[in-house]
N, C-alpha and C positions, 0 to 999 in steps of 0.2 A: 504493500500500500504506500509506504513512504517513497519507494522508488517511483511509483506511478505519479504521486503528487509532485515529486522533483521534476519529472519529465514535463508535466503540465506547466509548472512554474517556469521552466526553461523556455518552453514554446511561447508562453505569454510574454516573457521578457524579450524574446527575439522579435515578436510581433510589435511590441511597443517601441522597441529600438528602431525597427524599420520604419514605423510611422513617423517617429521623430526625425529620422534622417532625411525624410523626403519633404519636410516642412520648409517653407521659405519664410524668412523673418524680415520685417521692416525694422530698420534701426536708424538712429540719427541723433544729432545734438541740436540744441536750441540756443541761439546766441543773439546778442544785441547788435543790430545793424551798425550802430555808431561805435560802440566800445569793443565789440567782438567778444565780450565776456559772456559766460553762461547765464541763461535766464530760466528761472523756475516758472513753469507754466502748467496750465491744465490742458490735457491732451485727450481729445475725444476721437474715436475712430469707429468706422462701421463698414461692413462689406457692401459692395455694390452688385446689382442695382437696388436691392430691396431692404438692405439694412438688417438682414437676418442674424448677423453676428456683430455685436457692439462691445466697446470697452472704454474704460476711463483710466488715465494715468496722471500722475503729478511728478514733475521733476524737470531737470534741464537736459535730459536725454530720454530716449524711449526704445523699447524693443518689444515687438509682439508678432505672433505668427499670422501669416496670410493663409488661412485655411482654404482648402479646395481650390487653390490657385486662383482665387477671386481677386479682383481689384478692390481696393479699400480707399475711402476718403478719410482724410485726417484733418482735424480742426485744432488749432493751437491758440490758446488765449492766455494773456498775462497782463496784470495791472500795469497801465501806462504804455501799452503797446497796441498796435493794430492787430486785429485777428488775422491769422494766416490759414489758408485752405489749400490743400493739395490732393492729388490723386496718386496712389501708390500702386504700381503695376508689377505683379510677379514676373512678367516677361522681362523686366529690367534687372533681374537678380544677377549678382556676380557669381564667380566660381565657388564662393563659400555659401551660396544660397542666401544672400543678403541683398535686400533692396535698401540702399543707403540714401537717405534723404535728410541732409542737414538743413535746418530751417532757421532763417534769419528773420527776426521780428523788427518791424519798423516802428519808430515813434510816430504818433499821430501828427499829421502835417507833412510827413515824408512818404506817404503811401505812393507807390509807383516809382520811387526813386531808383529802383533797380532797372527801369526801362532806360535804354540808351537813347538820348534825345537828339543826337545829331542827324541831319538830313542824310538819307541813304542807308541808315542802319535798318536791319531786319531782325525782328524778334518772333520766335515761334510762341504763339499763345497757347496756354494750357486750357483749351476749350474742347470739351468732349461732347459727343453725340452718340446715340444708339446707332447700331448698324443700319445703314441705308435710310436714316432719318436726319432731319435738320432742326429738331427741337433741341435747344441747348440744355444740357443736364444741369441741375441746380448746383452741383459741385464745382461748376465752372464760374459761378457768379462772382466769387472773390477776385479772380483774375481780371474779369471785365470791369468790376467796380473800381479796381486800382487803376486800370487804363482810363476809365471815364474821369476819375479824379485827376490824373496826370494831364489829360487834355483840357480840362476846365481850368487848371492852373497854368497851362501853357497855351494861351488863346490863339497863338499864331501857328500852332502845330496842325499840319495837314497830313493825314495818313492814308494809306492804301491797304485794304484787307485783301489777302490773296488766299483763295481756297484751293485745296489739293485733296484728291482722293488717292486710293491705291490703284493699281493697274488691272484689277480684276473686273470682270463684267463688261457690259455694253458701254463703250466709250461715250456715247451720247447721253446715256443715263447718268454716268459718272460726272460728266461736265455739268449737267443740270443740278445734280446733287451738290457739287462744290459751289455753284452759284447760289443755291438756296441757303447753304450754310453761312456764307459770308454775308448774305443779306440779313440773316437772322442775327448775326453778331452786330451788324450795323444798326438794326432796329433796336437792339438792347442798349447800345450806347446812346442812341437818340432819346430813348425813354429815360435815360439817366442823365440828361442835360447837355449832351453834345450835339452841336448843329450837324445835320446831315450833309451840309455843303462842305464840311471838313473831312468827310469820309468817302473815299472812292473804293470801289470793289472790282476785283478781277477774279474770274474763275478759270482754273487751269485743268480741272478734272485730273486725270492720271498722266498728263503729258510731261510733267516735270518731277519724276520720282527722285527721292534722295537715294534710294537703293533699288537696283533691278533684280535683286534676289527674289526667290519665290516663297520664302519662309513667312510664317505668321508675323515674326518680329519685323521683317522688312515692310510688310503691308501696313503694320501698325505705325511704323515710322513715316510712311508716305502719306498717311491720313492726317492732315494738319491744316490749321489756319495760321497764316503768318501776317504780321503787321510790318509794313514798310513806311518809314517816315519820309514823306516827300518834301515837306518844308517845316521849319521850326523857328 
């Protein structure tokens, strides 16, 4: 009987170890954008798209598992700082099965300072959509709020939103999808106080991929909305 129990124990231990070894973890540090010092913050995270897995942490760093290889949203709040929102994607894990996201918190009034303001600069916006749709996911609002803030505080800034899809599917449908997505971003900025005359849009569909590989990671990389500063 003891031998049988020992065998069961070993099998369970192997199973648990195997499950742990396949987990991907999100890890990162939280710092002050000005001083670069650690900031103790409240950290809230939830799985996407339905929030079936949630968690809360406190501290100047974090580590939590991304169960079932799902994407997670993370919200970081600290007294005296602007709220930060990001998406953590297990597809971006390194060789140690870690998605590293170090978060820099801005002091109010400096929102959007991470945007490079000189004319000609291009920034990839962290704007997410469900597959084949153009409704902006709520987890993207923080990024767009910061952009709207920046534009309202830089009244001469003129931007161009550039929509890109992956190279899969009907090229005409992909072109239309990329157009609808940049128009959705433009509409969001207008609703948050930015004049539409300061926002141009261009749709490229899948004609300008960042990667020509056929992997899921390459397709994810190619699906993007970029902001080009035309004037400032």
